[in-house]
C-alpha positions as CSV (number, residue, x, y, z in Angstrom):
1,X,14.4,-12.1,-6.6
2,X,14.2,-8.9,-8.4
3,X,11.4,-8.4,-11.0
4,X,10.5,-5.2,-13.0
5,X,7.1,-5.5,-14.3
6,X,5.2,-3.3,-16.7
7,X,1.7,-3.2,-17.4
8,X,1.1,-2.8,-21.4
9,X,0.5,0.7,-22.6
10,X,-2.7,2.2,-23.5
11,X,-5.0,0.7,-26.0
12,X,-8.3,2.3,-27.5
13,X,-10.4,0.0,-25.4
14,X,-8.6,1.1,-22.3
15,X,-9.2,4.9,-23.4
16,X,-13.0,4.0,-23.8
17,X,-13.4,2.0,-20.6
18,X,-13.7,-1.2,-22.0
19,X,-13.0,-4.6,-20.2
20,X,-10.4,-6.3,-22.5
21,X,-9.3,-9.5,-20.6
22,X,-8.2,-11.9,-23.3
23,X,-9.1,-9.9,-26.3
24,X,-6.3,-9.2,-28.4
25,X,-6.4,-5.4,-28.7
26,X,-3.3,-3.8,-29.9
27,X,-1.6,-0.5,-28.6
28,X,-2.9,3.2,-29.5
29,X,-0.2,6.0,-29.8
30,X,-0.5,7.0,-26.2
31,X,0.4,3.4,-25.2
32,X,3.2,3.2,-27.6
33,X,4.7,6.3,-25.8
34,X,4.2,5.0,-22.6
35,X,6.1,1.6,-23.6
36,X,8.8,3.8,-24.9
37,X,9.0,5.6,-21.6
38,X,9.1,2.6,-19.7
39,X,11.7,1.5,-21.6
40,X,13.6,4.8,-20.9
41,X,13.2,3.9,-16.8
42,X,14.5,0.7,-17.1
43,X,17.4,1.3,-19.3
44,X,18.5,3.6,-15.9
45,X,17.6,0.6,-13.8
46,X,19.3,-2.0,-15.7
47,X,22.7,-0.1,-16.7
48,X,25.5,-2.7,-17.2
49,X,23.4,-5.5,-15.5
50,X,21.1,-6.0,-18.6
51,X,22.5,-9.5,-19.4
52,X,21.6,-11.2,-16.1
53,X,18.0,-10.3,-16.9
54,X,15.4,-12.7,-18.3
55,X,12.9,-11.0,-20.4
56,X,9.1,-12.3,-20.7
57,X,5.8,-11.1,-21.7
58,X,2.2,-12.0,-21.8
59,X,1.4,-13.5,-25.4
60,X,-1.0,-10.8,-26.1
61,X,-0.2,-8.3,-28.7
62,X,-0.6,-5.3,-26.5
63,X,2.1,-6.8,-24.1
64,X,4.3,-8.0,-27.2
65,X,4.3,-4.7,-28.5
66,X,5.1,-2.9,-25.4
67,X,8.1,-5.3,-24.6
68,X,9.4,-4.6,-28.1
69,X,9.4,-0.9,-27.7
70,X,10.7,-0.8,-24.4
71,X,13.6,-3.3,-25.5
72,X,14.2,-1.0,-28.1
73,X,14.4,2.3,-25.8
74,X,16.7,0.2,-23.7
75,X,19.2,-0.6,-26.9
76,X,18.3,-4.3,-27.1
77,X,17.1,-6.7,-29.8
78,X,13.1,-5.7,-29.7
79,X,12.3,-9.5,-30.5
80,X,14.7,-10.9,-28.2
81,X,12.2,-12.0,-25.4
82,X,10.1,-14.9,-24.4
83,X,6.5,-15.1,-23.5
84,X,4.7,-17.2,-20.8
85,X,1.1,-18.0,-21.2
86,X,0.7,-18.0,-17.4
87,X,0.9,-13.6,-17.9
88,X,-2.0,-13.5,-19.8
89,X,-4.8,-11.3,-18.6
90,X,-7.9,-12.7,-16.7
91,X,-10.9,-13.8,-18.8
92,X,-14.2,-11.2,-18.4
93,X,-16.2,-13.8,-20.0
94,X,-19.2,-12.6,-21.5
95,X,-18.2,-9.1,-20.2
96,X,-15.3,-8.5,-22.5
97,X,-15.7,-5.2,-24.7
98,X,-17.9,-3.8,-22.7
99,X,-17.9,-0.8,-20.5
100,X,-19.1,-1.0,-16.8
101,X,-22.1,1.3,-18.1
102,X,-23.1,-0.9,-20.1
103,X,-22.8,-3.8,-17.9
104,X,-24.8,-1.5,-15.5
105,X,-27.6,-1.3,-18.0
106,X,-27.4,-5.2,-18.7
107,X,-27.0,-6.8,-15.2
108,X,-27.2,-4.2,-12.2
109,X,-27.4,-6.9,-9.8
110,X,-24.2,-8.7,-11.3
111,X,-22.2,-5.6,-11.3
112,X,-23.6,-4.7,-7.8
113,X,-22.4,-8.2,-6.5
114,X,-18.9,-7.6,-8.3
115,X,-18.2,-4.2,-6.3
116,X,-19.2,-6.1,-3.2
117,X,-16.2,-9.0,-3.6
118,X,-14.2,-7.9,-6.5
119,X,-11.6,-10.3,-6.0
120,X,-13.4,-13.5,-5.8
121,X,-16.2,-12.5,-8.4
122,X,-16.5,-14.1,-11.4
123,X,-18.6,-12.9,-14.5
124,X,-20.6,-14.5,-16.5
125,X,-19.3,-16.7,-19.5
126,X,-18.0,-20.4,-19.8
127,X,-14.3,-19.5,-19.9
128,X,-14.7,-16.0,-17.3
129,X,-11.9,-15.9,-13.9
130,X,-12.0,-14.1,-10.8
131,X,-8.9,-12.3,-9.5
132,X,-8.7,-15.1,-6.8
133,X,-8.5,-18.0,-9.9
134,X,-5.9,-15.8,-11.9
135,X,-3.5,-15.5,-8.7
136,X,-3.0,-19.4,-8.7
137,X,-1.4,-19.3,-12.2
138,X,0.6,-15.9,-11.2
139,X,1.8,-17.4,-8.4
140,X,3.1,-20.5,-10.0
141,X,4.7,-17.9,-12.3
142,X,6.3,-16.3,-9.5
143,X,7.8,-19.2,-8.0
144,X,9.2,-20.4,-11.4
145,X,11.0,-17.0,-11.7
146,X,14.8,-18.1,-10.9
147,X,16.7,-14.7,-12.2
148,X,16.5,-10.8,-12.2
149,X,13.3,-10.5,-14.6
150,X,11.9,-8.0,-16.8
151,X,7.8,-8.8,-17.2
152,X,5.3,-7.1,-19.4
153,X,1.8,-8.1,-18.2
154,X,-1.6,-6.8,-17.7
155,X,-3.6,-5.1,-15.2
156,X,-4.9,-8.3,-13.3
157,X,-1.9,-10.0,-13.3
158,X,-0.4,-6.8,-11.7
159,X,-2.9,-6.9,-8.8
160,X,-2.2,-10.4,-8.2
161,X,1.6,-9.8,-7.7
162,X,0.7,-6.8,-5.0
163,X,-1.8,-9.2,-3.2
164,X,0.9,-12.4,-3.5
165,X,4.2,-10.6,-2.7
166,X,3.1,-7.4,-1.2
167,X,0.3,-9.0,1.1
168,X,-2.2,-6.3,0.0
169,X,-5.6,-6.6,1.2
170,X,-7.9,-8.3,-1.9
171,X,-10.2,-5.4,-2.1
172,X,-7.4,-3.2,-1.9
173,X,-5.6,-4.8,-4.8
174,X,-8.9,-5.5,-6.8
175,X,-9.6,-1.7,-6.7
176,X,-6.3,0.2,-6.9
177,X,-5.3,1.7,-10.2
178,X,-2.4,0.1,-12.1
179,X,-0.4,2.2,-13.9
180,X,0.6,2.1,-17.9
181,X,3.4,4.4,-17.6
182,X,5.3,3.7,-14.5
183,X,7.7,0.3,-13.5
184,X,6.7,-1.5,-10.5
185,X,9.5,-3.0,-8.6
186,X,9.0,-6.4,-7.2
187,X,11.5,-8.2,-4.6
188,X,9.8,-11.6,-4.5
189,X,11.7,-12.9,-1.3
190,X,11.1,-10.0,1.0
191,X,7.8,-8.8,-0.2
192,X,8.8,-5.0,-1.4
193,X,6.0,-3.9,-4.1
194,X,7.0,-0.2,-5.2
195,X,6.1,2.0,-8.2
196,X,8.8,4.1,-10.1
């Protein structure tokens, strides 16, 4: 099963190094340019097969705008896609909106614990999640994919895909850079994950 996955374009919080999680932060101009660029990449990949693809995004505004700009670059109706709640980013709980430097000043021991075991670490806050918890809903979403798909989601979601499909080690998946200006090719059934 072929999936083309894109991380949403840059936001001001990304540029500032703030943990966004499930906060609904919109794209900045750089993010809009990244979304258009990824749409152009997809246009070359999809060519005459575009009707075979499902288009799905996380319901947050930064992913929806990325999808709309990408679809526009492909030459498709920007609004003709669906959303799936399972694709929303993990929650950083009380840490959302803070930079790691701010957290280092507020809770240095908790930040050290996170660096030791980033995959399973749960930040403070009632709704906070770890990458491990996120991977449960992403695994369910991956199993539900029934046709070739273009998906726009978040960095944490892509980290889970790298582990679940690509077999990456937890710490490698948790610590790797997740590009906002590239398309990730996923072949679910054979374990291929590759950035274009």
